[in-house]
BALOBA-1460 file (C-alpha; in Angstrom, 3 decimals):
// residues 274
<rec num="1" residu="m" x="182.713" y="134.180" z="-133.839"/>
<rec num="2" residu="p" x="180.792" y="131.030" z="-134.804"/>
<rec num="3" residu="a" x="182.721" y="127.779" z="-135.162"/>
<rec num="4" residu="g" x="184.233" y="127.512" z="-138.622"/>
<rec num="5" residu="a" x="184.240" y="131.260" z="-139.294"/>
<rec num="6" residu="c" x="186.210" y="131.975" z="-142.461"/>
<rec num="7" residu="d" x="188.268" y="134.900" z="-143.670"/>
<rec num="8" residu="s" x="187.622" y="134.496" z="-147.381"/>
<rec num="9" residu="h" x="190.241" y="136.952" z="-148.626"/>
<rec num="10" residu="m" x="193.739" y="137.430" z="-147.228"/>
<rec num="11" residu="h" x="197.313" y="137.368" z="-148.464"/>
<rec num="12" residu="i" x="200.611" y="135.967" z="-147.235"/>
<rec num="13" residu="f" x="203.879" y="137.805" z="-147.911"/>
<rec num="14" residu="d" x="206.995" y="135.923" z="-146.878"/>
<rec num="15" residu="p" x="210.549" y="137.207" z="-147.477"/>
<rec num="16" residu="r" x="211.641" y="133.659" z="-148.336"/>
<rec num="17" residu="f" x="209.858" y="134.172" z="-151.663"/>
<rec num="18" residu="a" x="211.122" y="136.809" z="-154.096"/>
<rec num="19" residu="p" x="208.692" y="139.280" z="-155.674"/>
<rec num="20" residu="s" x="208.127" y="139.159" z="-159.414"/>
<rec num="21" residu="p" x="210.505" y="141.392" z="-161.418"/>
<rec num="22" residu="h" x="207.506" y="143.425" z="-162.627"/>
<rec num="23" residu="w" x="206.592" y="144.482" z="-159.061"/>
<rec num="24" residu="q" x="208.082" y="147.839" z="-158.084"/>
<rec num="25" residu="r" x="207.005" y="148.149" z="-154.436"/>
<rec num="26" residu="t" x="208.629" y="146.462" z="-151.458"/>
<rec num="27" residu="p" x="206.166" y="143.880" z="-150.113"/>
<rec num="28" residu="p" x="205.253" y="143.865" z="-146.425"/>
<rec num="29" residu="r" x="206.112" y="141.060" z="-144.050"/>
<rec num="30" residu="a" x="202.919" y="139.133" z="-143.426"/>
<rec num="31" residu="e" x="203.814" y="135.556" z="-142.678"/>
<rec num="32" residu="v" x="201.682" y="132.622" z="-141.568"/>
<rec num="33" residu="a" x="202.688" y="132.991" z="-137.907"/>
<rec num="34" residu="a" x="201.449" y="136.599" z="-137.854"/>
<rec num="35" residu="y" x="198.202" y="135.613" z="-139.529"/>
<rec num="36" residu="r" x="197.623" y="132.851" z="-136.989"/>
<rec num="37" residu="r" x="197.862" y="135.484" z="-134.245"/>
<rec num="38" residu="l" x="195.190" y="137.518" z="-136.048"/>
<rec num="39" residu="q" x="192.961" y="134.445" z="-136.351"/>
<rec num="40" residu="q" x="193.281" y="133.828" z="-132.630"/>
<rec num="41" residu="r" x="192.491" y="137.436" z="-131.786"/>
<rec num="42" residu="l" x="189.385" y="137.525" z="-133.991"/>
<rec num="43" residu="g" x="188.137" y="133.974" z="-133.396"/>
<rec num="44" residu="l" x="188.486" y="132.860" z="-137.010"/>
<rec num="45" residu="s" x="189.434" y="129.295" z="-137.918"/>
<rec num="46" residu="r" x="189.374" y="129.085" z="-141.738"/>
<rec num="47" residu="c" x="190.882" y="131.222" z="-144.466"/>
<rec num="48" residu="v" x="191.289" y="131.649" z="-148.205"/>
<rec num="49" residu="i" x="194.794" y="132.678" z="-149.281"/>
<rec num="50" residu="v" x="194.835" y="134.769" z="-152.452"/>
<rec num="51" residu="t" x="198.113" y="135.041" z="-154.347"/>
<rec num="52" residu="p" x="198.922" y="138.765" z="-154.529"/>
<rec num="53" residu="s" x="200.090" y="140.445" z="-157.734"/>
<rec num="54" residu="t" x="203.438" y="140.920" z="-155.985"/>
<rec num="55" residu="y" x="204.453" y="137.386" z="-156.945"/>
<rec num="56" residu="g" x="203.243" y="137.442" z="-160.540"/>
<rec num="57" residu="t" x="202.319" y="133.897" z="-161.552"/>
<rec num="58" residu="d" x="204.588" y="132.290" z="-158.937"/>
<rec num="59" residu="n" x="202.226" y="130.721" z="-156.403"/>
<rec num="60" residu="a" x="204.989" y="129.223" z="-154.239"/>
<rec num="61" residu="c" x="204.322" y="131.508" z="-151.262"/>
<rec num="62" residu="t" x="200.610" y="130.654" z="-151.304"/>
<rec num="63" residu="l" x="201.307" y="126.922" z="-151.610"/>
<rec num="64" residu="d" x="203.758" y="127.080" z="-148.702"/>
<rec num="65" residu="a" x="201.119" y="128.826" z="-146.585"/>
<rec num="66" residu="l" x="198.521" y="126.234" z="-147.559"/>
<rec num="67" residu="a" x="200.862" y="123.474" z="-146.404"/>
<rec num="68" residu="q" x="201.307" y="125.240" z="-143.059"/>
<rec num="69" residu="l" x="197.610" y="125.964" z="-142.493"/>
<rec num="70" residu="g" x="196.339" y="122.590" z="-143.685"/>
<rec num="71" residu="r" x="192.705" y="121.584" z="-144.148"/>
<rec num="72" residu="a" x="191.456" y="124.878" z="-142.693"/>
<rec num="73" residu="a" x="192.773" y="126.836" z="-145.690"/>
<rec num="74" residu="r" x="192.071" y="127.100" z="-149.398"/>
<rec num="75" residu="g" x="193.962" y="128.957" z="-152.108"/>
<rec num="76" residu="v" x="193.197" y="131.180" z="-155.082"/>
<rec num="77" residu="a" x="196.076" y="131.225" z="-157.562"/>
<rec num="78" residu="v" x="197.292" y="133.567" z="-160.278"/>
<rec num="79" residu="v" x="198.299" y="132.000" z="-163.600"/>
<rec num="80" residu="d" x="198.697" y="133.200" z="-167.165"/>
<rec num="81" residu="a" x="196.476" y="132.244" z="-170.065"/>
<rec num="82" residu="e" x="198.921" y="129.598" z="-171.300"/>
<rec num="83" residu="v" x="198.848" y="127.542" z="-168.079"/>
<rec num="84" residu="g" x="198.640" y="123.813" z="-168.698"/>
<rec num="85" residu="d" x="196.552" y="121.102" z="-167.085"/>
<rec num="86" residu="a" x="199.548" y="119.621" z="-165.243"/>
<rec num="87" residu="e" x="200.214" y="122.898" z="-163.422"/>
<rec num="88" residu="l" x="196.532" y="123.329" z="-162.585"/>
<rec num="89" residu="d" x="196.450" y="119.776" z="-161.220"/>
<rec num="90" residu="r" x="199.499" y="120.546" z="-159.060"/>
<rec num="91" residu="l" x="197.777" y="123.614" z="-157.643"/>
<rec num="92" residu="a" x="194.568" y="121.670" z="-156.998"/>
<rec num="93" residu="a" x="196.457" y="118.986" z="-155.066"/>
<rec num="94" residu="a" x="197.855" y="121.703" z="-152.793"/>
<rec num="95" residu="g" x="194.436" y="123.163" z="-151.937"/>
<rec num="96" residu="v" x="193.832" y="125.754" z="-154.660"/>
<rec num="97" residu="c" x="190.222" y="125.983" z="-155.809"/>
<rec num="98" residu="g" x="190.066" y="129.125" z="-157.919"/>
<rec num="99" residu="l" x="191.932" y="131.511" z="-160.215"/>
<rec num="100" residu="r" x="192.176" y="135.260" z="-159.714"/>
<rec num="101" residu="v" x="191.950" y="137.501" z="-162.766"/>
<rec num="102" residu="n" x="193.044" y="141.046" z="-161.967"/>
<rec num="103" residu="f" x="192.283" y="144.020" z="-164.202"/>
<rec num="104" residu="v" x="193.428" y="146.612" z="-161.636"/>
<rec num="105" residu="s" x="196.934" y="145.896" z="-160.302"/>
<rec num="106" residu="p" x="200.066" y="145.584" z="-162.491"/>
<rec num="107" residu="q" x="200.442" y="142.026" z="-163.754"/>
<rec num="108" residu="s" x="203.561" y="140.176" z="-164.818"/>
<rec num="109" residu="w" x="202.142" y="139.505" z="-168.297"/>
<rec num="110" residu="g" x="201.137" y="143.134" z="-168.882"/>
<rec num="111" residu="c" x="197.537" y="144.004" z="-169.640"/>
<rec num="112" residu="t" x="194.747" y="141.646" z="-168.579"/>
<rec num="113" residu="t" x="192.096" y="141.271" z="-171.282"/>
<rec num="114" residu="p" x="188.530" y="139.955" z="-171.368"/>
<rec num="115" residu="h" x="189.770" y="137.202" z="-173.693"/>
<rec num="116" residu="m" x="192.209" y="136.055" z="-171.005"/>
<rec num="117" residu="l" x="189.405" y="136.013" z="-168.429"/>
<rec num="118" residu="e" x="187.235" y="133.859" z="-170.677"/>
<rec num="119" residu="r" x="190.087" y="131.500" z="-171.545"/>
<rec num="120" residu="l" x="191.019" y="130.926" z="-167.910"/>
<rec num="121" residu="a" x="187.375" y="130.347" z="-166.996"/>
<rec num="122" residu="h" x="187.191" y="127.530" z="-169.539"/>
<rec num="123" residu="k" x="190.399" y="126.017" z="-168.136"/>
<rec num="124" residu="a" x="188.855" y="126.102" z="-164.642"/>
<rec num="125" residu="v" x="185.779" y="124.093" z="-165.658"/>
<rec num="126" residu="r" x="187.513" y="120.705" z="-165.551"/>
<rec num="127" residu="l" x="188.506" y="121.157" z="-161.901"/>
<rec num="128" residu="g" x="185.215" y="122.603" z="-160.693"/>
<rec num="129" residu="w" x="186.964" y="125.860" z="-159.769"/>
<rec num="130" residu="h" x="185.704" y="129.427" z="-159.732"/>
<rec num="131" residu="i" x="187.068" y="132.655" z="-161.206"/>
<rec num="132" residu="q" x="187.798" y="135.509" z="-158.814"/>
<rec num="133" residu="l" x="187.591" y="138.924" z="-160.440"/>
<rec num="134" residu="l" x="189.208" y="142.196" z="-159.426"/>
<rec num="135" residu="a" x="187.993" y="144.920" z="-161.767"/>
<rec num="136" residu="s" x="186.887" y="148.525" z="-161.711"/>
<rec num="137" residu="p" x="183.167" y="149.362" z="-161.783"/>
<rec num="138" residu="a" x="183.503" y="150.581" z="-165.374"/>
<rec num="139" residu="q" x="185.172" y="147.323" z="-166.404"/>
<rec num="140" residu="i" x="182.441" y="145.304" z="-164.709"/>
<rec num="141" residu="v" x="179.808" y="147.202" z="-166.668"/>
<rec num="142" residu="a" x="181.727" y="146.820" z="-169.937"/>
<rec num="143" residu="m" x="182.140" y="143.050" z="-169.407"/>
<rec num="144" residu="q" x="178.564" y="142.416" z="-168.278"/>
<rec num="145" residu="a" x="177.715" y="140.007" z="-171.104"/>
<rec num="146" residu="l" x="180.982" y="138.092" z="-170.722"/>
<rec num="147" residu="l" x="180.605" y="137.769" z="-166.956"/>
<rec num="148" residu="a" x="177.068" y="136.458" z="-167.387"/>
<rec num="149" residu="r" x="178.171" y="133.659" z="-169.722"/>
<rec num="150" residu="l" x="181.240" y="132.404" z="-167.865"/>
<rec num="151" residu="p" x="181.067" y="128.608" z="-167.508"/>
<rec num="152" residu="v" x="182.170" y="128.633" z="-163.848"/>
<rec num="153" residu="p" x="181.069" y="130.484" z="-160.708"/>
<rec num="154" residu="l" x="182.268" y="134.090" z="-160.494"/>
<rec num="155" residu="v" x="183.528" y="135.703" z="-157.274"/>
<rec num="156" residu="v" x="183.790" y="139.504" z="-157.333"/>
<rec num="157" residu="d" x="186.355" y="141.160" z="-155.083"/>
<rec num="158" residu="h" x="186.020" y="144.144" z="-152.767"/>
<rec num="159" residu="l" x="182.387" y="145.258" z="-153.253"/>
<rec num="160" residu="g" x="183.072" y="145.585" z="-156.973"/>
<rec num="161" residu="r" x="185.335" y="148.517" z="-156.023"/>
<rec num="162" residu="i" x="182.249" y="150.749" z="-156.052"/>
<rec num="163" residu="d" x="182.782" y="154.198" z="-154.538"/>
<rec num="164" residu="a" x="180.619" y="154.641" z="-151.445"/>
<rec num="165" residu="a" x="179.709" y="158.121" z="-152.688"/>
<rec num="166" residu="l" x="177.885" y="156.496" z="-155.594"/>
<rec num="167" residu="g" x="176.698" y="153.418" z="-153.734"/>
<rec num="168" residu="v" x="173.627" y="151.763" z="-155.191"/>
<rec num="169" residu="a" x="173.421" y="154.487" z="-157.856"/>
<rec num="170" residu="s" x="176.559" y="153.106" z="-159.490"/>
<rec num="171" residu="p" x="175.812" y="151.313" z="-162.784"/>
<rec num="172" residu="a" x="178.087" y="148.525" z="-161.564"/>
<rec num="173" residu="f" x="175.779" y="147.887" z="-158.621"/>
<rec num="174" residu="g" x="172.920" y="147.138" z="-160.992"/>
<rec num="175" residu="v" x="175.098" y="144.857" z="-163.103"/>
<rec num="176" residu="l" x="176.312" y="142.958" z="-160.041"/>
<rec num="177" residu="c" x="172.781" y="142.565" z="-158.695"/>
<rec num="178" residu="g" x="171.756" y="141.090" z="-162.044"/>
<rec num="179" residu="l" x="174.632" y="138.623" z="-161.849"/>
<rec num="180" residu="l" x="173.755" y="137.763" z="-158.254"/>
<rec num="181" residu="d" x="170.132" y="137.174" z="-159.252"/>
<rec num="182" residu="a" x="171.290" y="134.682" z="-161.890"/>
<rec num="183" residu="g" x="172.648" y="132.519" z="-159.065"/>
<rec num="184" residu="r" x="176.264" y="131.861" z="-160.072"/>
<rec num="185" residu="t" x="177.993" y="134.983" z="-158.771"/>
<rec num="186" residu="w" x="179.385" y="135.612" z="-155.288"/>
<rec num="187" residu="l" x="180.566" y="138.919" z="-153.824"/>
<rec num="188" residu="k" x="183.272" y="139.607" z="-151.255"/>
<rec num="189" residu="l" x="182.332" y="142.098" z="-148.553"/>
<rec num="190" residu="s" x="185.968" y="143.141" z="-148.281"/>
<rec num="191" residu="g" x="188.142" y="146.193" z="-148.828"/>
<rec num="192" residu="v" x="185.551" y="148.621" z="-147.470"/>
<rec num="193" residu="y" x="188.343" y="151.136" z="-146.854"/>
<rec num="194" residu="m" x="188.822" y="151.370" z="-150.626"/>
<rec num="195" residu="a" x="185.215" y="152.444" z="-151.036"/>
<rec num="196" residu="s" x="184.845" y="154.689" z="-147.997"/>
<rec num="197" residu="r" x="185.773" y="158.339" z="-147.655"/>
<rec num="198" residu="t" x="184.699" y="158.728" z="-144.021"/>
<rec num="199" residu="g" x="187.047" y="155.962" z="-142.921"/>
<rec num="200" residu="a" x="187.548" y="153.908" z="-139.789"/>
<rec num="201" residu="p" x="186.216" y="152.592" z="-137.559"/>
<rec num="202" residu="a" x="182.658" y="152.464" z="-138.926"/>
<rec num="203" residu="y" x="183.182" y="153.330" z="-142.614"/>
<rec num="204" residu="g" x="179.675" y="154.708" z="-142.328"/>
<rec num="205" residu="d" x="179.362" y="156.103" z="-145.827"/>
<rec num="206" residu="a" x="179.618" y="152.548" z="-147.219"/>
<rec num="207" residu="r" x="176.852" y="151.167" z="-145.002"/>
<rec num="208" residu="a" x="174.042" y="151.599" z="-147.533"/>
<rec num="209" residu="l" x="176.063" y="149.828" z="-150.227"/>
<rec num="210" residu="g" x="177.053" y="146.950" z="-147.960"/>
<rec num="211" residu="r" x="173.523" y="146.470" z="-146.666"/>
<rec num="212" residu="a" x="172.127" y="146.530" z="-150.199"/>
<rec num="213" residu="f" x="174.470" y="143.750" z="-151.322"/>
<rec num="214" residu="v" x="173.658" y="141.640" z="-148.254"/>
<rec num="215" residu="q" x="169.939" y="142.049" z="-148.859"/>
<rec num="216" residu="a" x="170.344" y="141.207" z="-152.551"/>
<rec num="217" residu="a" x="171.886" y="137.766" z="-152.009"/>
<rec num="218" residu="p" x="172.882" y="136.926" z="-148.422"/>
<rec num="219" residu="e" x="173.456" y="133.294" z="-149.413"/>
<rec num="220" residu="r" x="176.264" y="134.305" z="-151.790"/>
<rec num="221" residu="m" x="178.056" y="136.954" z="-149.761"/>
<rec num="222" residu="l" x="181.552" y="136.288" z="-148.384"/>
<rec num="223" residu="w" x="183.598" y="138.275" z="-145.877"/>
<rec num="224" residu="g" x="187.325" y="138.856" z="-146.158"/>
<rec num="225" residu="s" x="189.771" y="140.892" z="-144.122"/>
<rec num="226" residu="d" x="192.101" y="141.657" z="-147.056"/>
<rec num="227" residu="w" x="194.907" y="141.341" z="-144.485"/>
<rec num="228" residu="p" x="197.563" y="142.806" z="-144.438"/>
<rec num="229" residu="h" x="195.761" y="145.718" z="-146.143"/>
<rec num="230" residu="t" x="198.456" y="146.645" z="-148.639"/>
<rec num="231" residu="t" x="196.413" y="149.499" z="-150.139"/>
<rec num="232" residu="e" x="196.342" y="151.332" z="-146.783"/>
<rec num="233" residu="p" x="198.978" y="152.957" z="-144.540"/>
<rec num="234" residu="s" x="200.564" y="150.453" z="-142.187"/>
<rec num="235" residu="g" x="198.631" y="150.058" z="-138.945"/>
<rec num="236" residu="s" x="195.633" y="152.081" z="-140.118"/>
<rec num="237" residu="v" x="193.152" y="149.167" z="-140.314"/>
<rec num="238" residu="d" x="191.862" y="147.210" z="-137.309"/>
<rec num="239" residu="d" x="190.450" y="143.887" z="-138.506"/>
<rec num="240" residu="a" x="188.062" y="143.797" z="-135.551"/>
<rec num="241" residu="d" x="186.476" y="146.979" z="-136.924"/>
<rec num="242" residu="l" x="185.887" y="145.193" z="-140.217"/>
<rec num="243" residu="l" x="183.938" y="142.445" z="-138.466"/>
<rec num="244" residu="d" x="181.894" y="145.097" z="-136.648"/>
<rec num="245" residu="v" x="181.112" y="146.638" z="-140.043"/>
<rec num="246" residu="l" x="179.920" y="143.255" z="-141.291"/>
<rec num="247" residu="r" x="177.570" y="142.914" z="-138.314"/>
<rec num="248" residu="a" x="176.186" y="146.399" z="-138.942"/>
<rec num="249" residu="w" x="175.482" y="145.483" z="-142.552"/>
<rec num="250" residu="c" x="173.843" y="142.142" z="-141.755"/>
<rec num="251" residu="g" x="171.448" y="143.085" z="-138.974"/>
<rec num="252" residu="s" x="171.255" y="139.601" z="-137.449"/>
<rec num="253" residu="d" x="173.560" y="136.902" z="-136.133"/>
<rec num="254" residu="a" x="171.993" y="134.355" z="-138.474"/>
<rec num="255" residu="v" x="173.014" y="136.347" z="-141.557"/>
<rec num="256" residu="v" x="176.506" y="136.952" z="-140.160"/>
<rec num="257" residu="d" x="176.939" y="133.251" z="-139.417"/>
<rec num="258" residu="g" x="175.844" y="132.339" z="-142.935"/>
<rec num="259" residu="i" x="178.379" y="134.719" z="-144.473"/>
<rec num="260" residu="l" x="181.207" y="133.590" z="-142.220"/>
<rec num="261" residu="v" x="180.530" y="129.833" z="-142.138"/>
<rec num="262" residu="a" x="177.937" y="128.328" z="-144.471"/>
<rec num="263" residu="n" x="178.679" y="130.377" z="-147.599"/>
<rec num="264" residu="p" x="182.463" y="129.835" z="-147.684"/>
<rec num="265" residu="a" x="182.031" y="126.179" z="-146.749"/>
<rec num="266" residu="r" x="179.817" y="125.745" z="-149.797"/>
<rec num="267" residu="l" x="181.988" y="127.667" z="-152.250"/>
<rec num="268" residu="y" x="185.427" y="126.543" z="-151.090"/>
<rec num="269" residu="g" x="184.552" y="122.998" z="-150.090"/>
<rec num="270" residu="f" x="185.452" y="123.119" z="-146.426"/>
<rec num="271" residu="p" x="184.442" y="119.990" z="-144.508"/>
<rec num="272" residu="g" x="181.247" y="120.022" z="-142.473"/>
<rec num="273" residu="d" x="183.019" y="119.748" z="-139.119"/>
<rec num="274" residu="p" x="184.922" y="122.962" z="-138.270"/>
């Protein structure tokens, strides 16, 4: 891996922090020490910790991980629409630089709405943050106009959750390419196992979709492991395979290096010296 390579989407689950009462599943153990071992194995040095829905709007586990990982980590928090400036300032001081708005997983407040997305985006403006979106392809299409007018950069999770069987024929692919063309949207090349039906190690049926996104806007693609892969059976995902998939989609070391180093450094504000 190039110096400064970044995993732009991962989660920490630590039993010291209680799950939100709304969360019905038992969270895995995925602590900072285990993630550091993965970083060493893969040759990664930077990461972006995303608060999982497991913790509702309690970002304590993410903030604890940020304190442990230091300047080589950034955070994306989950808050409700009523969050105040003082709480946002507290999160910013700890290394948070974005807010995740999730339309897919159960949330502690109930149903996520487009109005909530827009309201949080306006709250993020003052801090120069971005909005990270997890939504279904149909929701992305339905919110096209709203997504285009958000006042902050937009980061779309997990290939827009597009089914590899549809690939570039999905209406959501066209919407996302339009947003990418406008220059303020980023896409995470993560969660390929959610899109693929052929599965590991190559996830070959998703190759056309991944390559098409890379070709559309290589300068605004990000790669994330989605560790510890809570949507998949335990032990079924090898993170090294996911990096091999990225290389297959990119076609050159220069594009891979841009996605792993330059792009996340620009979006998340990592220092120039890895």
